GUDRENBA-691737 format. One record per residue: residue in one letter; x, y, z of N, C-alpha, C in turn. Coordinates in Angstrom, 2 decimals. Example, Ala and Ser with C-alpha at 12.3 -4.5 7.8 and 13.67 -1.06 7.14 Angstrom:
REM residues 2
+-------+---------+---------+---------+---------+---------+---------+---------+---------+---------+
: torro :      nX :      nY :      nZ :     caX :     caY :     caZ :      cX :      cY :      cZ :
+-------+---------+---------+---------+---------+---------+---------+---------+---------+---------+
:     a :   13.19 :   -5.69 :    7.80 :   12.30 :   -4.50 :    7.80 :   13.20 :   -3.30 :    7.80 :
:     s :   12.85 :   -2.25 :    7.08 :   13.67 :   -1.06 :    7.14 :   12.90 :    0.03 :    7.87 :
+-------+---------+---------+---------+---------+---------+---------+---------+---------+---------+
END
This chain:
REM residues 186
+-------+---------+---------+---------+---------+---------+---------+---------+---------+---------+
: torro :      nX :      nY :      nZ :     caX :     caY :     caZ :      cX :      cY :      cZ :
+-------+---------+---------+---------+---------+---------+---------+---------+---------+---------+
:     m :   -6.75 :   54.64 :  -89.15 :   -8.01 :   55.32 :  -89.32 :   -8.74 :   55.55 :  -88.00 :
:     a :   -8.19 :   55.07 :  -86.90 :   -8.82 :   55.31 :  -85.61 :   -8.95 :   56.81 :  -85.40 :
:     g :  -10.09 :   57.24 :  -84.92 :  -10.33 :   58.66 :  -84.72 :  -11.15 :   59.28 :  -85.83 :
:     d :  -11.18 :   58.63 :  -87.01 :  -11.97 :   59.14 :  -88.13 :  -13.46 :   58.89 :  -87.92 :
:     t :  -13.76 :   57.89 :  -87.16 :  -15.15 :   57.54 :  -86.87 :  -15.28 :   57.32 :  -85.36 :
:     p :  -16.35 :   57.80 :  -84.77 :  -16.46 :   57.69 :  -83.32 :  -16.57 :   56.26 :  -82.80 :
:     w :  -17.03 :   55.33 :  -83.63 :  -17.18 :   53.95 :  -83.17 :  -15.88 :   53.16 :  -83.28 :
:     d :  -14.90 :   53.67 :  -84.00 :  -13.61 :   52.98 :  -84.12 :  -12.69 :   53.48 :  -83.01 :
:     k :  -12.47 :   52.63 :  -82.03 :  -11.66 :   53.00 :  -80.87 :  -10.19 :   52.63 :  -81.06 :
:     g :   -9.85 :   52.02 :  -82.20 :   -8.47 :   51.70 :  -82.50 :   -7.95 :   50.42 :  -81.86 :
:     e :   -8.84 :   49.66 :  -81.23 :   -8.44 :   48.41 :  -80.57 :   -9.67 :   47.53 :  -80.38 :
:     a :   -9.40 :   46.28 :  -80.03 :  -10.50 :   45.35 :  -79.78 :  -11.33 :   45.82 :  -78.59 :
:     a :  -12.61 :   45.45 :  -78.61 :  -13.52 :   45.83 :  -77.52 :  -13.06 :   45.20 :  -76.21 :
:     p :  -12.92 :   45.99 :  -75.16 :  -12.54 :   45.42 :  -73.86 :  -13.45 :   44.28 :  -73.39 :
:     p :  -14.79 :   44.33 :  -73.64 :  -15.60 :   43.19 :  -73.22 :  -15.25 :   41.90 :  -73.98 :
:     l :  -14.78 :   42.01 :  -75.21 :  -14.34 :   40.81 :  -75.93 :  -13.12 :   40.21 :  -75.23 :
:     l :  -12.19 :   41.05 :  -74.86 :  -10.99 :   40.57 :  -74.17 :  -11.37 :   39.96 :  -72.82 :
:     e :  -12.36 :   40.57 :  -72.15 :  -12.86 :   40.00 :  -70.89 :  -13.47 :   38.62 :  -71.14 :
:     y :  -14.27 :   38.50 :  -72.19 :  -14.86 :   37.21 :  -72.54 :  -13.76 :   36.17 :  -72.76 :
:     l :  -12.77 :   36.52 :  -73.55 :  -11.69 :   35.57 :  -73.85 :  -10.93 :   35.16 :  -72.60 :
:     d :  -10.73 :   36.10 :  -71.68 :  -10.00 :   35.80 :  -70.45 :  -10.82 :   35.04 :  -69.41 :
:     e :  -12.13 :   35.31 :  -69.33 :  -12.92 :   34.81 :  -68.22 :  -14.00 :   33.79 :  -68.58 :
:     w :  -14.58 :   33.88 :  -69.77 :  -15.69 :   33.00 :  -70.11 :  -15.34 :   31.93 :  -71.11 :
:     d :  -14.35 :   32.18 :  -71.95 :  -14.05 :   31.20 :  -72.99 :  -13.56 :   29.91 :  -72.34 :
:     d :  -14.22 :   28.84 :  -72.69 :  -13.91 :   27.52 :  -72.14 :  -13.14 :   26.67 :  -73.14 :
:     g :  -12.38 :   27.31 :  -74.01 :  -11.68 :   26.62 :  -75.08 :  -12.47 :   26.57 :  -76.36 :
:     f :  -13.67 :   27.12 :  -76.33 :  -14.55 :   27.11 :  -77.49 :  -13.97 :   27.90 :  -78.66 :
:     v :  -13.39 :   29.05 :  -78.40 :  -12.94 :   29.95 :  -79.47 :  -11.82 :   29.34 :  -80.31 :
:     d :  -10.88 :   28.64 :  -79.67 :   -9.75 :   28.07 :  -80.39 :  -10.25 :   27.06 :  -81.43 :
:     g :  -10.07 :   27.38 :  -82.68 :  -10.50 :   26.53 :  -83.78 :  -11.92 :   26.78 :  -84.26 :
:     a :  -12.69 :   27.57 :  -83.53 :  -14.08 :   27.84 :  -83.92 :  -14.13 :   28.72 :  -85.16 :
:     r :  -15.15 :   28.50 :  -85.95 :  -15.41 :   29.36 :  -87.11 :  -16.38 :   30.45 :  -86.64 :
:     i :  -15.92 :   31.71 :  -86.66 :  -16.68 :   32.82 :  -86.08 :  -16.90 :   33.91 :  -87.12 :
:     l :  -18.11 :   34.44 :  -87.15 :  -18.46 :   35.58 :  -88.01 :  -18.61 :   36.82 :  -87.14 :
:     v :  -18.08 :   37.94 :  -87.63 :  -18.21 :   39.22 :  -86.94 :  -18.93 :   40.19 :  -87.88 :
:     p :  -20.26 :   40.32 :  -87.74 :  -20.98 :   41.28 :  -88.58 :  -20.73 :   42.71 :  -88.10 :
:     g :  -20.66 :   43.64 :  -89.04 :  -20.37 :   45.02 :  -88.67 :  -18.97 :   45.13 :  -88.12 :
:     c :  -18.02 :   44.46 :  -88.76 :  -16.65 :   44.32 :  -88.22 :  -15.83 :   45.60 :  -88.27 :
:     g :  -16.26 :   46.60 :  -89.03 :  -15.50 :   47.85 :  -89.10 :  -14.07 :   47.60 :  -89.51 :
:     s :  -13.13 :   48.16 :  -88.77 :  -11.70 :   48.06 :  -89.11 :  -11.09 :   46.72 :  -88.72 :
:     g :  -11.86 :   45.83 :  -88.13 :  -11.41 :   44.47 :  -87.88 :  -10.66 :   44.23 :  -86.58 :
:     h :  -10.73 :   45.15 :  -85.63 :  -10.00 :   44.97 :  -84.38 :  -10.46 :   43.72 :  -83.63 :
:     d :  -11.78 :   43.51 :  -83.54 :  -12.30 :   42.33 :  -82.85 :  -11.98 :   41.06 :  -83.64 :
:     v :  -12.03 :   41.16 :  -84.95 :  -11.70 :   40.01 :  -85.80 :  -10.28 :   39.53 :  -85.49 :
:     r :   -9.35 :   40.47 :  -85.44 :   -7.95 :   40.11 :  -85.18 :   -7.75 :   39.57 :  -83.76 :
:     a :   -8.48 :   40.08 :  -82.78 :   -8.38 :   39.55 :  -81.41 :   -8.88 :   38.11 :  -81.36 :
:     l :   -9.98 :   37.82 :  -82.04 :  -10.49 :   36.45 :  -82.08 :   -9.53 :   35.54 :  -82.84 :
:     a :   -8.96 :   36.04 :  -83.93 :   -7.98 :   35.25 :  -84.69 :   -6.75 :   34.95 :  -83.84 :
:     a :   -6.31 :   35.92 :  -83.06 :   -5.16 :   35.71 :  -82.17 :   -5.46 :   34.65 :  -81.11 :
:     a :   -6.75 :   34.47 :  -80.77 :   -7.16 :   33.45 :  -79.81 :   -7.34 :   32.09 :  -80.47 :
:     g :   -7.08 :   32.01 :  -81.79 :   -7.13 :   30.73 :  -82.49 :   -8.36 :   30.49 :  -83.34 :
:     a :   -9.28 :   31.44 :  -83.38 :  -10.50 :   31.25 :  -84.17 :  -10.22 :   31.45 :  -85.66 :
:     r :  -11.06 :   30.85 :  -86.47 :  -11.07 :   31.09 :  -87.92 :  -12.18 :   32.11 :  -88.13 :
:     v :  -11.83 :   33.34 :  -88.45 :  -12.78 :   34.45 :  -88.37 :  -13.03 :   35.08 :  -89.73 :
:     t :  -14.30 :   35.41 :  -89.95 :  -14.71 :   36.19 :  -91.11 :  -15.35 :   37.47 :  -90.60 :
:     g :  -14.85 :   38.60 :  -91.05 :  -15.45 :   39.89 :  -90.74 :  -16.34 :   40.31 :  -91.89 :
:     l :  -17.52 :   40.80 :  -91.59 :  -18.50 :   41.25 :  -92.57 :  -18.84 :   42.69 :  -92.29 :
:     d :  -18.82 :   43.53 :  -93.31 :  -19.22 :   44.92 :  -93.12 :  -19.87 :   45.43 :  -94.39 :
:     l :  -20.85 :   46.30 :  -94.22 :  -21.55 :   46.93 :  -95.33 :  -20.64 :   47.89 :  -96.09 :
:     s :  -19.73 :   48.51 :  -95.39 :  -18.87 :   49.55 :  -95.96 :  -17.65 :   48.96 :  -96.68 :
:     p :  -17.51 :   49.23 :  -97.98 :  -16.30 :   48.79 :  -98.67 :  -15.04 :   49.44 :  -98.08 :
:     t :  -15.17 :   50.66 :  -97.60 :  -14.03 :   51.35 :  -96.99 :  -13.59 :   50.63 :  -95.72 :
:     a :  -14.55 :   50.23 :  -94.88 :  -14.21 :   49.50 :  -93.65 :  -13.50 :   48.20 :  -93.98 :
:     v :  -13.99 :   47.48 :  -94.97 :  -13.37 :   46.22 :  -95.36 :  -11.96 :   46.46 :  -95.89 :
:     e :  -11.79 :   47.51 :  -96.65 :  -10.46 :   47.86 :  -97.17 :   -9.50 :   48.17 :  -96.02 :
:     v :   -9.95 :   48.95 :  -95.05 :   -9.12 :   49.27 :  -93.89 :   -8.78 :   48.00 :  -93.11 :
:     a :   -9.78 :   47.14 :  -92.88 :   -9.54 :   45.90 :  -92.15 :   -8.50 :   45.04 :  -92.87 :
:     r :   -8.61 :   44.94 :  -94.17 :   -7.67 :   44.13 :  -94.95 :   -6.27 :   44.72 :  -94.97 :
:     s :   -6.14 :   46.00 :  -94.69 :   -4.83 :   46.65 :  -94.73 :   -3.94 :   46.29 :  -93.53 :
:     h :   -4.54 :   45.72 :  -92.49 :   -3.77 :   45.30 :  -91.31 :   -3.14 :   43.94 :  -91.57 :
:     p :   -1.99 :   43.67 :  -90.99 :   -1.38 :   42.34 :  -91.15 :   -2.30 :   41.25 :  -90.59 :
:     a :   -2.42 :   40.17 :  -91.33 :   -3.25 :   39.05 :  -90.89 :   -2.63 :   38.37 :  -89.68 :
:     i :   -3.47 :   37.89 :  -88.79 :   -3.05 :   37.19 :  -87.58 :   -3.10 :   35.68 :  -87.78 :
:     n :   -4.25 :   35.20 :  -88.30 :   -4.48 :   33.76 :  -88.39 :   -5.35 :   33.45 :  -89.61 :
:     g :   -5.07 :   34.12 :  -90.72 :   -5.82 :   33.85 :  -91.95 :   -7.24 :   34.38 :  -91.96 :
:     e :   -7.54 :   35.38 :  -91.13 :   -8.89 :   35.92 :  -91.11 :   -9.25 :   36.51 :  -92.47 :
:     a :  -10.55 :   36.54 :  -92.75 :  -11.05 :   37.04 :  -94.03 :  -12.03 :   38.18 :  -93.77 :
:     y :  -12.14 :   39.06 :  -94.75 :  -13.08 :   40.18 :  -94.66 :  -13.93 :   40.20 :  -95.92 :
:     v :  -15.24 :   40.38 :  -95.72 :  -16.19 :   40.35 :  -96.81 :  -17.06 :   41.60 :  -96.73 :
:     q :  -17.30 :   42.21 :  -97.87 :  -18.22 :   43.35 :  -97.93 :  -19.60 :   42.79 :  -98.26 :
:     g :  -20.61 :   43.17 :  -97.46 :  -21.96 :   42.70 :  -97.73 :  -22.94 :   43.23 :  -96.70 :
:     d :  -24.21 :   43.12 :  -97.06 :  -25.32 :   43.54 :  -96.21 :  -25.70 :   42.38 :  -95.30 :
:     l :  -25.66 :   42.60 :  -94.00 :  -25.92 :   41.51 :  -93.06 :  -27.31 :   40.91 :  -93.21 :
:     f :  -28.25 :   41.64 :  -93.78 :  -29.61 :   41.11 :  -93.90 :  -29.76 :   40.11 :  -95.04 :
:     d :  -28.90 :   40.19 :  -96.06 :  -29.06 :   39.23 :  -97.16 :  -27.78 :   38.49 :  -97.50 :
:     w :  -26.72 :   38.65 :  -96.71 :  -25.49 :   37.93 :  -96.94 :  -25.65 :   36.49 :  -96.47 :
:     s :  -25.06 :   35.58 :  -97.20 :  -25.08 :   34.18 :  -96.76 :  -23.75 :   33.53 :  -97.11 :
:     d :  -23.46 :   32.48 :  -96.41 :  -22.25 :   31.70 :  -96.61 :  -22.71 :   30.27 :  -96.84 :
:     d :  -21.90 :   29.48 :  -97.54 :  -22.30 :   28.11 :  -97.85 :  -22.34 :   27.19 :  -96.64 :
:     s :  -21.67 :   27.56 :  -95.58 :  -21.67 :   26.71 :  -94.39 :  -22.02 :   27.55 :  -93.17 :
:     s :  -22.30 :   26.88 :  -92.09 :  -22.68 :   27.62 :  -90.88 :  -21.46 :   27.88 :  -90.01 :
:     f :  -21.62 :   28.84 :  -89.12 :  -20.57 :   29.24 :  -88.21 :  -20.81 :   28.62 :  -86.84 :
:     d :  -19.72 :   28.46 :  -86.10 :  -19.83 :   27.98 :  -84.72 :  -20.33 :   29.10 :  -83.81 :
:     a :  -20.03 :   30.35 :  -84.21 :  -20.43 :   31.48 :  -83.37 :  -20.47 :   32.76 :  -84.20 :
:     v :  -21.19 :   33.72 :  -83.66 :  -21.16 :   35.11 :  -84.13 :  -20.71 :   35.94 :  -82.94 :
:     w :  -19.76 :   36.85 :  -83.19 :  -19.39 :   37.85 :  -82.18 :  -20.11 :   39.13 :  -82.56 :
:     e :  -20.98 :   39.57 :  -81.69 :  -21.77 :   40.80 :  -81.84 :  -21.11 :   41.90 :  -81.04 :
:     h :  -20.68 :   42.95 :  -81.73 :  -20.11 :   44.10 :  -81.03 :  -20.89 :   45.34 :  -81.43 :
:     t :  -21.96 :   45.60 :  -80.74 :  -22.82 :   46.77 :  -80.90 :  -23.40 :   46.93 :  -82.30 :
:     c :  -23.43 :   45.86 :  -83.08 :  -24.10 :   45.91 :  -84.38 :  -25.61 :   46.04 :  -84.18 :
:     f :  -26.14 :   45.33 :  -83.19 :  -27.57 :   45.36 :  -82.89 :  -28.06 :   46.78 :  -82.67 :
:     c :  -27.28 :   47.60 :  -81.97 :  -27.71 :   48.97 :  -81.67 :  -27.49 :   49.92 :  -82.85 :
:     a :  -26.70 :   49.49 :  -83.83 :  -26.42 :   50.36 :  -84.98 :  -27.51 :   50.30 :  -86.04 :
:     i :  -28.23 :   49.20 :  -86.07 :  -29.30 :   49.07 :  -87.07 :  -30.57 :   49.74 :  -86.56 :
:     e :  -31.46 :   50.04 :  -87.46 :  -32.72 :   50.66 :  -87.08 :  -33.52 :   49.68 :  -86.20 :
:     p :  -34.13 :   50.17 :  -85.14 :  -34.87 :   49.27 :  -84.23 :  -35.90 :   48.38 :  -84.93 :
:     e :  -36.53 :   48.88 :  -85.98 :  -37.54 :   48.05 :  -86.67 :  -36.90 :   46.89 :  -87.44 :
:     d :  -35.57 :   46.88 :  -87.60 :  -34.87 :   45.80 :  -88.29 :  -34.27 :   44.77 :  -87.34 :
:     r :  -34.49 :   44.90 :  -86.05 :  -33.83 :   44.01 :  -85.09 :  -34.32 :   42.57 :  -85.19 :
:     s :  -35.56 :   42.34 :  -85.53 :  -36.02 :   40.96 :  -85.73 :  -35.36 :   40.34 :  -86.96 :
:     r :  -35.18 :   41.14 :  -88.00 :  -34.47 :   40.67 :  -89.20 :  -33.02 :   40.32 :  -88.86 :
:     y :  -32.41 :   41.14 :  -88.00 :  -31.04 :   40.86 :  -87.55 :  -31.00 :   39.50 :  -86.84 :
:     a :  -31.93 :   39.28 :  -85.92 :  -31.97 :   38.01 :  -85.17 :  -32.16 :   36.82 :  -86.11 :
:     e :  -32.98 :   36.97 :  -87.13 :  -33.19 :   35.91 :  -88.11 :  -31.92 :   35.64 :  -88.91 :
:     a :  -31.22 :   36.70 :  -89.31 :  -29.97 :   36.53 :  -90.06 :  -28.93 :   35.81 :  -89.22 :
:     v :  -28.77 :   36.24 :  -87.98 :  -27.80 :   35.61 :  -87.09 :  -28.14 :   34.13 :  -86.90 :
:     a :  -29.41 :   33.83 :  -86.74 :  -29.83 :   32.43 :  -86.57 :  -29.51 :   31.60 :  -87.82 :
:     r :  -29.61 :   32.19 :  -89.00 :  -29.25 :   31.47 :  -90.23 :  -27.76 :   31.13 :  -90.27 :
:     w :  -26.94 :   32.01 :  -89.73 :  -25.48 :   31.82 :  -89.82 :  -24.94 :   30.81 :  -88.82 :
:     i :  -25.57 :   30.67 :  -87.67 :  -25.02 :   29.85 :  -86.58 :  -25.61 :   28.45 :  -86.60 :
:     r :  -24.74 :   27.46 :  -86.51 :  -25.19 :   26.06 :  -86.47 :  -25.96 :   25.81 :  -85.17 :
:     p :  -26.87 :   24.85 :  -85.16 :  -27.54 :   24.48 :  -83.90 :  -26.49 :   24.13 :  -82.84 :
:     g :  -26.68 :   24.64 :  -81.64 :  -25.73 :   24.45 :  -80.56 :  -24.60 :   25.47 :  -80.55 :
:     g :  -24.52 :   26.27 :  -81.62 :  -23.50 :   27.32 :  -81.69 :  -23.87 :   28.51 :  -80.81 :
:     r :  -23.00 :   29.49 :  -80.77 :  -23.16 :   30.60 :  -79.83 :  -23.26 :   31.96 :  -80.52 :
:     l :  -24.09 :   32.78 :  -79.96 :  -24.09 :   34.21 :  -80.25 :  -23.49 :   34.85 :  -79.01 :
:     i :  -22.31 :   35.42 :  -79.17 :  -21.59 :   36.03 :  -78.06 :  -21.48 :   37.51 :  -78.40 :
:     g :  -21.80 :   38.37 :  -77.47 :  -21.71 :   39.76 :  -77.85 :  -21.74 :   40.74 :  -76.71 :
:     v :  -21.37 :   41.95 :  -77.09 :  -21.50 :   43.08 :  -76.19 :  -22.53 :   44.01 :  -76.82 :
:     f :  -23.59 :   44.24 :  -76.10 :  -24.71 :   45.06 :  -76.56 :  -24.65 :   46.40 :  -75.84 :
:     y :  -24.67 :   47.46 :  -76.61 :  -24.62 :   48.83 :  -76.07 :  -26.04 :   49.21 :  -75.69 :
:     l :  -26.35 :   49.22 :  -74.40 :  -27.72 :   49.42 :  -73.93 :  -28.12 :   50.89 :  -73.86 :
:     d :  -27.19 :   51.74 :  -73.53 :  -27.54 :   53.12 :  -73.19 :  -26.63 :   54.14 :  -73.87 :
:     p :  -26.66 :   54.19 :  -75.21 :  -25.83 :   55.19 :  -75.87 :  -26.38 :   56.59 :  -75.60 :
:     d :  -25.51 :   57.52 :  -75.44 :  -25.90 :   58.91 :  -75.21 :  -26.05 :   59.57 :  -76.57 :
:     n :  -27.22 :   59.43 :  -77.16 :  -27.43 :   59.88 :  -78.53 :  -28.82 :   60.49 :  -78.67 :
:     p :  -28.99 :   61.74 :  -78.27 :  -30.31 :   62.35 :  -78.26 :  -30.91 :   62.66 :  -79.62 :
:     d :  -30.12 :   62.62 :  -80.70 :  -30.66 :   63.02 :  -82.01 :  -31.39 :   61.90 :  -82.74 :
:     g :  -31.43 :   60.69 :  -82.19 :  -32.18 :   59.60 :  -82.81 :  -31.40 :   58.81 :  -83.85 :
:     s :  -30.16 :   59.19 :  -84.13 :  -29.36 :   58.43 :  -85.08 :  -28.63 :   57.31 :  -84.33 :
:     p :  -28.07 :   56.36 :  -85.06 :  -27.35 :   55.28 :  -84.39 :  -26.18 :   55.80 :  -83.57 :
:     p :  -25.84 :   55.11 :  -82.50 :  -26.43 :   53.88 :  -81.99 :  -27.76 :   54.13 :  -81.27 :
:     h :  -28.66 :   53.17 :  -81.44 :  -29.99 :   53.26 :  -80.83 :  -29.99 :   52.51 :  -79.50 :
:     p :  -30.71 :   53.02 :  -78.51 :  -30.77 :   52.31 :  -77.23 :  -31.53 :   50.99 :  -77.35 :
:     s :  -31.23 :   50.11 :  -76.44 :  -31.95 :   48.84 :  -76.36 :  -31.94 :   48.40 :  -74.89 :
:     s :  -32.63 :   47.34 :  -74.61 :  -32.65 :   46.80 :  -73.25 :  -32.36 :   45.31 :  -73.32 :
:     k :  -31.98 :   44.75 :  -72.19 :  -31.75 :   43.31 :  -72.12 :  -33.02 :   42.57 :  -72.52 :
:     a :  -34.16 :   43.03 :  -72.02 :  -35.43 :   42.37 :  -72.34 :  -35.73 :   42.40 :  -73.83 :
:     e :  -35.46 :   43.53 :  -74.47 :  -35.70 :   43.62 :  -75.91 :  -34.78 :   42.69 :  -76.68 :
:     i :  -33.51 :   42.66 :  -76.32 :  -32.54 :   41.78 :  -76.98 :  -32.99 :   40.33 :  -76.84 :
:     e :  -33.33 :   39.93 :  -75.62 :  -33.78 :   38.56 :  -75.39 :  -35.06 :   38.24 :  -76.17 :
:     r :  -35.98 :   39.20 :  -76.24 :  -37.24 :   38.98 :  -76.97 :  -36.97 :   38.72 :  -78.45 :
:     h :  -36.08 :   39.50 :  -79.06 :  -35.77 :   39.31 :  -80.49 :  -35.04 :   37.99 :  -80.74 :
:     l :  -34.21 :   37.57 :  -79.81 :  -33.41 :   36.37 :  -80.00 :  -34.12 :   35.09 :  -79.57 :
:     a :  -35.15 :   35.20 :  -78.74 :  -35.82 :   34.03 :  -78.14 :  -36.31 :   32.98 :  -79.14 :
:     p :  -36.78 :   33.35 :  -80.33 :  -37.23 :   32.28 :  -81.23 :  -36.13 :   31.28 :  -81.62 :
:     s :  -34.87 :   31.70 :  -81.58 :  -33.79 :   30.82 :  -82.02 :  -32.69 :   30.59 :  -80.99 :
:     f :  -32.68 :   31.36 :  -79.91 :  -31.56 :   31.31 :  -78.96 :  -32.06 :   31.28 :  -77.52 :
:     s :  -31.24 :   30.67 :  -76.66 :  -31.46 :   30.72 :  -75.22 :  -30.29 :   31.45 :  -74.58 :
:     l :  -30.60 :   32.32 :  -73.64 :  -29.55 :   33.03 :  -72.93 :  -28.84 :   32.05 :  -71.99 :
:     e :  -27.52 :   31.96 :  -72.12 :  -26.74 :   31.09 :  -71.26 :  -26.15 :   31.86 :  -70.08 :
:     r :  -25.69 :   33.09 :  -70.35 :  -25.15 :   33.95 :  -69.29 :  -25.07 :   35.37 :  -69.81 :
:     g :  -25.09 :   36.30 :  -68.87 :  -24.98 :   37.70 :  -69.21 :  -24.56 :   38.51 :  -67.99 :
:     k :  -23.88 :   39.63 :  -68.24 :  -23.46 :   40.50 :  -67.15 :  -23.02 :   41.84 :  -67.72 :
:     v :  -22.98 :   42.84 :  -66.87 :  -22.36 :   44.11 :  -67.24 :  -20.87 :   43.85 :  -67.19 :
:     p :  -20.15 :   44.07 :  -68.30 :  -18.72 :   43.77 :  -68.28 :  -17.94 :   44.69 :  -67.36 :
:     d :  -16.90 :   44.14 :  -66.76 :  -16.02 :   44.93 :  -65.91 :  -15.10 :   45.81 :  -66.74 :
:     r :  -14.79 :   45.35 :  -67.95 :  -13.90 :   46.10 :  -68.84 :  -14.73 :   46.75 :  -69.94 :
:     a :  -14.46 :   48.01 :  -70.19 :  -15.20 :   48.74 :  -71.22 :  -14.39 :   49.97 :  -71.61 :
:     f :  -14.70 :   50.52 :  -72.77 :  -14.15 :   51.82 :  -73.10 :  -14.72 :   52.80 :  -72.07 :
:     p :  -13.96 :   53.81 :  -71.64 :  -14.41 :   54.69 :  -70.56 :  -15.81 :   55.27 :  -70.74 :
:     s :  -16.16 :   55.66 :  -71.95 :  -17.48 :   56.26 :  -72.17 :  -18.61 :   55.23 :  -72.12 :
:     r :  -18.28 :   53.95 :  -72.11 :  -19.30 :   52.90 :  -72.12 :  -19.36 :   52.11 :  -70.81 :
:     l :  -18.55 :   52.44 :  -69.85 :  -18.51 :   51.70 :  -68.60 :  -19.89 :   51.68 :  -67.93 :
:     g :  -20.39 :   50.49 :  -67.65 :  -21.70 :   50.32 :  -67.03 :  -22.87 :   50.47 :  -67.97 :
:     r :  -22.62 :   50.65 :  -69.26 :  -23.69 :   50.90 :  -70.23 :  -23.81 :   49.79 :  -71.27 :
:     e :  -23.07 :   48.71 :  -71.06 :  -23.09 :   47.60 :  -72.00 :  -23.49 :   46.31 :  -71.28 :
:     w :  -23.85 :   45.32 :  -72.07 :  -24.22 :   44.01 :  -71.56 :  -23.45 :   42.96 :  -72.35 :
:     l :  -22.64 :   42.17 :  -71.69 :  -21.92 :   41.06 :  -72.29 :  -22.79 :   39.82 :  -72.11 :
:     a :  -23.11 :   39.15 :  -73.21 :  -24.03 :   38.02 :  -73.13 :  -23.60 :   36.89 :  -74.05 :
:     q :  -23.97 :   35.70 :  -73.66 :  -23.74 :   34.51 :  -74.49 :  -25.06 :   33.76 :  -74.62 :
:     f :  -25.47 :   33.58 :  -75.86 :  -26.68 :   32.84 :  -76.20 :  -26.29 :   31.56 :  -76.92 :
:     v :  -27.13 :   30.53 :  -76.81 :  -26.90 :   29.28 :  -77.51 :  -28.03 :   29.07 :  -78.51 :
:     r :  -27.66 :   28.71 :  -79.73 :  -28.65 :   28.47 :  -80.80 :  -29.39 :   27.19 :  -80.51 :
:     h :  -30.73 :   27.26 :  -80.58 :  -31.55 :   26.06 :  -80.37 :  -31.19 :   24.99 :  -81.39 :
:     g :  -31.27 :   23.75 :  -80.97 :  -30.93 :   22.61 :  -81.86 :  -32.13 :   22.12 :  -82.57 :
+-------+---------+---------+---------+---------+---------+---------+---------+---------+---------+
END
């Protein structure tokens, strides 16, 4: 289905692979990770290949169906649901954010931060690539954001541990994303 939607690049996000190669300190192996807005599941499968126990969540039943159609790597699961009211019986060690923040309406970003905080255990991580500067003049998603705005929405529950412009990116996003790791307050 790659090519049917502009956000599906047919492979895992290059900043995720950069994170796994350069920042992961062994945390991912065995970690329980949620990927909201997982789409076709490329990032889910990359995290599973790194040893994580991963759940992909997407609003679209079609996206979940496509994700499930790929061969499983490490027992990953896919769930259809709305990120604002979905819940799981236990908490996750981490959430991998791949431009989900920019896909939702800007007025819902505080709700997003609250949902993510509900899912992650104290001391857990929000790791993500945030699309700061999408070239989208018509006002539809993806919506622009800034590092300051992201930090402001996450500050009630998270502390920024590290962040940088990733060296690896899809060509159209080079220099326009922010790779960041936040830690959930205890």
